[in-house]
C-alpha positions in Angstrom: -40.6 -22.9 -3.9 -41.7 -20.3 -2.0 -41.2 -16.7 -3.0 -39.9 -16.0 0.4 -37.4 -18.3 0.2 -36.3 -16.8 -3.4 -36.2 -13.4 -1.6 -34.3 -14.5 1.5 -31.5 -16.2 -1.1 -31.2 -13.3 -3.2 -30.8 -10.8 -0.2 -28.1 -12.8 1.4 -26.3 -12.9 -2.0 -27.2 -9.2 -3.0 -23.9 -7.7 -1.2 -21.5 -10.2 -2.4 -18.6 -9.3 -4.8 -17.6 -11.7 -7.8 -15.0 -13.5 -5.5 -17.6 -14.6 -2.8 -20.4 -15.4 -5.6 -18.0 -17.9 -7.1 -17.0 -19.1 -3.6 -20.6 -19.7 -2.7 -21.5 -21.5 -6.1 -17.9 -23.5 -5.8 -18.8 -24.5 -2.2 -22.4 -25.5 -2.8 -21.5 -27.9 -5.9 -21.7 -31.6 -4.5 -22.4 -30.4 -0.9 -25.5 -31.5 1.0 -29.1 -31.2 -0.5 -30.1 -28.6 1.8 -28.3 -26.2 -0.7 -29.7 -27.1 -3.6 -32.8 -24.8 -3.4 -30.4 -21.9 -3.1 -28.5 -23.3 -6.2 -31.9 -23.4 -7.9 -32.6 -19.7 -7.1 -29.3 -18.8 -8.6 -29.6 -20.5 -11.7 -33.2 -19.2 -12.4 -31.7 -15.6 -12.1 -29.1 -16.6 -14.4 -31.4 -18.3 -16.8 -33.6 -15.3 -17.1 -31.0 -13.1 -17.5 -29.2 -15.1 -20.3 -30.0 -14.6 -24.2 -31.4 -17.7 -26.1 -28.1 -18.9 -27.3 -26.8 -19.1 -23.8 -29.7 -20.8 -22.7 -29.3 -23.3 -25.5 -25.5 -23.5 -24.8 -26.3 -24.4 -21.2 -29.1 -26.9 -22.0 -26.6 -28.4 -24.7 -23.9 -28.7 -21.5 -26.4 -30.2 -19.2 -27.6 -32.8 -21.9 -24.0 -34.0 -22.6 -23.3 -34.8 -18.7 -26.6 -36.4 -17.9 -25.6 -39.6 -19.8 
């Protein structure tokens, strides 16, 4: 993924409040594939700022729902 794309997505989300961020995520889930890079960038931020225990829980949740 191009760094410029990451920067653009972060910049677009920068001034959103909690409700707006929730809406962006909720509206993007199951939407067109063109929103997937944006969700990927948001997930990357969440992952980078999560403790190891939280990361482990995310992996467990993902694994449970891939079957």
